[in-house]
C-alpha positions as CSV (number, residue, x, y, z in Angstrom):
1,X,-11.2,100.6,-54.7
2,X,-13.7,103.2,-56.1
3,X,-12.9,107.0,-56.5
4,X,-15.3,107.6,-53.6
5,X,-13.2,105.2,-51.4
6,X,-10.0,107.0,-52.6
7,X,-11.7,110.3,-51.8
8,X,-12.5,109.2,-48.2
9,X,-9.1,107.7,-47.6
10,X,-7.4,110.8,-48.7
11,X,-9.7,113.1,-46.6
12,X,-8.9,110.7,-43.6
13,X,-5.1,111.0,-44.2
14,X,-5.4,114.7,-44.6
15,X,-7.3,115.2,-41.5
16,X,-4.6,113.1,-39.5
17,X,-1.9,115.2,-41.1
18,X,-3.6,118.6,-40.1
19,X,-4.0,117.2,-36.5
20,X,-0.2,116.4,-36.3
21,X,0.6,119.7,-37.7
22,X,-1.6,121.5,-35.2
23,X,0.1,119.5,-32.2
24,X,3.5,120.7,-33.5
25,X,2.6,124.1,-34.0
26,X,0.9,124.3,-30.5
27,X,4.3,123.1,-28.9
28,X,6.0,125.9,-31.0
29,X,3.6,128.5,-29.9
30,X,3.9,127.4,-26.3
31,X,7.5,127.7,-26.5
32,X,7.3,131.2,-28.1
33,X,4.9,132.3,-25.4
34,X,7.6,131.2,-22.7
35,X,10.2,133.2,-24.5
36,X,8.3,136.4,-24.7
37,X,7.2,136.2,-21.1
38,X,10.9,136.2,-20.0
39,X,11.8,139.4,-22.0
40,X,10.4,142.7,-22.3
41,X,11.1,145.6,-24.9
42,X,14.1,146.8,-22.9
43,X,15.7,143.3,-22.8
44,X,14.9,142.3,-26.1
45,X,14.8,144.7,-29.0
46,X,13.2,142.0,-31.0
47,X,9.9,141.6,-28.9
48,X,7.8,143.5,-31.6
49,X,9.0,140.8,-34.2
50,X,8.2,137.9,-31.6
51,X,4.6,139.4,-31.3
52,X,4.3,139.3,-35.1
53,X,5.5,135.6,-35.3
54,X,3.0,134.8,-32.5
55,X,0.2,136.3,-34.4
56,X,1.0,134.5,-37.7
57,X,1.6,131.3,-35.9
58,X,-1.7,131.5,-34.0
59,X,-3.4,132.4,-37.3
60,X,-2.0,129.2,-38.9
61,X,-3.1,127.2,-35.7
62,X,-6.6,128.6,-36.0
63,X,-7.0,127.6,-39.5
64,X,-5.9,124.0,-38.7
65,X,-8.4,123.7,-35.9
66,X,-11.2,125.1,-38.2
67,X,-10.2,122.4,-40.9
68,X,-10.3,119.8,-38.3
69,X,-13.5,120.9,-37.0
70,X,-15.1,121.3,-40.4
71,X,-14.1,117.6,-41.3
72,X,-15.5,116.2,-38.1
73,X,-18.7,118.2,-38.5
74,X,-19.2,117.3,-42.1
75,X,-18.4,113.6,-41.6
76,X,-20.9,113.4,-38.5
77,X,-17.9,112.9,-36.2
78,X,-18.9,115.6,-33.7
79,X,-21.9,116.3,-31.7
80,X,-22.4,119.7,-30.0
81,X,-21.9,120.0,-26.5
82,X,-24.5,122.3,-25.5
83,X,-24.7,123.6,-22.0
84,X,-25.6,126.7,-20.1
85,X,-22.9,129.4,-19.8
86,X,-22.7,132.9,-18.3
87,X,-22.0,135.3,-21.3
88,X,-20.0,137.7,-19.0
89,X,-17.7,134.9,-17.9
90,X,-17.3,133.6,-21.5
91,X,-16.4,137.1,-23.0
92,X,-14.1,138.1,-20.0
93,X,-12.1,134.7,-20.5
94,X,-12.0,135.4,-24.3
95,X,-10.6,138.8,-23.7
96,X,-8.0,137.5,-21.1
97,X,-6.8,135.0,-23.7
98,X,-6.4,137.6,-26.4
99,X,-4.5,140.1,-24.2
100,X,-1.0,138.6,-24.8
101,X,-1.5,138.9,-28.6
102,X,-3.2,142.4,-28.5
103,X,-1.2,144.3,-25.7
104,X,2.2,144.5,-27.7
105,X,0.3,146.2,-30.4
106,X,-1.4,148.7,-28.1
107,X,-4.8,147.3,-28.7
108,X,-7.3,147.6,-25.8
109,X,-10.0,145.0,-25.5
110,X,-13.1,145.4,-23.4
111,X,-16.2,143.5,-22.6
112,X,-19.9,144.8,-22.6
113,X,-22.5,142.4,-21.3
114,X,-25.3,142.0,-18.8
115,X,-23.9,140.0,-15.9
116,X,-27.2,138.1,-15.7
117,X,-27.1,137.2,-19.4
118,X,-26.9,133.3,-19.9
119,X,-27.1,131.2,-23.1
120,X,-26.9,127.5,-24.3
121,X,-24.2,126.9,-26.6
122,X,-21.1,124.6,-27.4
123,X,-18.4,126.6,-25.4
124,X,-15.5,125.4,-27.2
125,X,-16.9,125.8,-30.8
126,X,-18.1,129.4,-30.2
127,X,-14.8,130.2,-28.5
128,X,-13.1,129.2,-31.5
129,X,-15.2,131.4,-33.6
130,X,-14.7,134.5,-31.2
131,X,-10.9,133.8,-31.2
132,X,-10.7,133.7,-35.1
133,X,-12.6,137.0,-35.3
134,X,-10.4,138.6,-32.8
135,X,-7.1,137.3,-34.5
136,X,-8.5,139.0,-37.7
137,X,-9.5,142.2,-35.9
138,X,-5.9,142.3,-34.9
139,X,-4.8,143.1,-38.3
140,X,-7.3,145.9,-39.0
141,X,-8.2,147.5,-35.5
142,X,-6.4,150.8,-34.8
143,X,-6.3,150.5,-31.1
144,X,-9.8,149.1,-29.8
145,X,-11.7,145.9,-29.8
146,X,-15.0,145.3,-28.1
147,X,-16.6,141.9,-27.1
148,X,-20.2,142.3,-26.4
149,X,-23.2,140.0,-25.8
150,X,-27.0,140.9,-25.7
151,X,-30.5,139.5,-26.0
152,X,-32.0,140.1,-29.3
153,X,-35.6,138.8,-29.2
154,X,-35.3,134.9,-29.4
155,X,-31.7,135.0,-30.1
156,X,-28.4,135.9,-28.1
157,X,-26.0,137.9,-30.1
158,X,-22.2,137.7,-29.3
159,X,-20.3,140.5,-31.2
160,X,-16.8,141.5,-31.9
161,X,-16.3,145.0,-33.0
162,X,-13.1,147.1,-33.8
163,X,-12.3,150.4,-34.8
164,X,-10.5,149.6,-38.2
165,X,-11.8,150.6,-41.8
166,X,-14.6,148.0,-41.7
167,X,-15.4,145.0,-43.8
168,X,-15.2,145.2,-47.8
169,X,-18.4,145.3,-49.4
170,X,-18.5,141.6,-50.5
171,X,-18.4,140.5,-46.8
172,X,-21.2,142.7,-45.7
173,X,-24.3,140.6,-44.7
174,X,-27.4,140.4,-42.4
175,X,-27.6,136.7,-42.5
176,X,-24.9,133.9,-43.1
177,X,-26.8,132.7,-46.1
178,X,-26.2,136.1,-47.7
179,X,-22.3,136.0,-47.5
180,X,-20.7,136.4,-51.0
181,X,-17.1,136.2,-49.6
182,X,-17.0,132.4,-49.0
183,X,-15.5,131.1,-52.3
184,X,-12.8,128.5,-52.1
185,X,-11.8,129.0,-55.8
186,X,-11.3,132.9,-55.8
187,X,-8.0,132.9,-53.9
188,X,-9.9,134.2,-50.7
189,X,-11.0,131.0,-49.1
190,X,-13.4,132.4,-46.4
191,X,-12.5,129.6,-44.3
192,X,-13.0,131.6,-41.1
193,X,-16.5,132.6,-42.1
194,X,-17.4,129.3,-43.5
195,X,-16.4,127.7,-40.0
196,X,-18.3,130.4,-38.2
197,X,-21.4,130.0,-40.2
198,X,-21.1,126.2,-39.7
199,X,-20.9,126.5,-36.0
200,X,-23.8,128.9,-35.9
201,X,-26.0,126.4,-37.9
202,X,-25.0,123.7,-35.3
203,X,-27.1,125.6,-32.6
204,X,-30.8,124.9,-33.0
205,X,-33.7,125.4,-30.6
206,X,-37.5,125.4,-31.2
207,X,-37.3,125.4,-35.0
208,X,-34.8,128.3,-35.0
209,X,-31.1,128.0,-36.2
210,X,-28.2,130.2,-35.5
211,X,-26.5,132.4,-38.0
212,X,-23.7,135.1,-38.6
213,X,-23.7,138.5,-39.7
214,X,-21.0,141.1,-40.8
215,X,-21.6,145.0,-40.8
216,X,-19.5,148.1,-40.6
217,X,-21.4,149.3,-37.4
218,X,-18.5,148.6,-35.1
219,X,-16.6,151.1,-33.1
220,X,-16.2,154.4,-34.9
221,X,-17.6,152.8,-38.2
222,X,-15.3,149.8,-37.9
223,X,-16.1,146.2,-38.6
224,X,-18.6,144.3,-36.5
225,X,-19.0,140.4,-36.5
226,X,-22.0,138.9,-34.7
227,X,-23.1,135.3,-34.1
228,X,-26.7,134.7,-33.3
229,X,-27.6,131.8,-31.0
230,X,-31.2,130.6,-30.6
């Protein structure tokens, strides 16, 4: 067996193991959600600890999902499921899914989108991007996160803003190709940004390709992440 065959075999085993870990972690998080729903702050002094465990567990789960998605995309095992979606409905659903995580920390999440705005995209993949960025904003936001969508010439921009201290200089970019924070050898893997950029580039229309951008033009100078879909 050649080194290439060994590499392919290992990547397949690794992907299978990641899938099993993700399933086990999803069951664990489901049980934890059930526990936290049954006790409030008055009944359970450790409720804040549960919220932190939920956050860390969801963060690991997101990484596993991203790894599986990257494996499938780069091995031509996934085709984008492009369909028409209401951006308002999409953002409101994303906000509702995030409330359980954000509320215990006192973070308010709101949506800003024209009710008639629509776009064609892979809902599951883009939802994964939004969910990952919201979970990241959870760590840095003071008390506000905003989900928004707007028409920007020939692209639809979906953004996640917070009112934290903003992105570090090495993560600021106007286009995904300018990202300098994606370095798997540096200790900061940039997995979330790599996944987001890959999802954006999957979306193509009339010679245009999706991309991502990071800036510090968010709420009160906080971080702003945007994915542009053609």
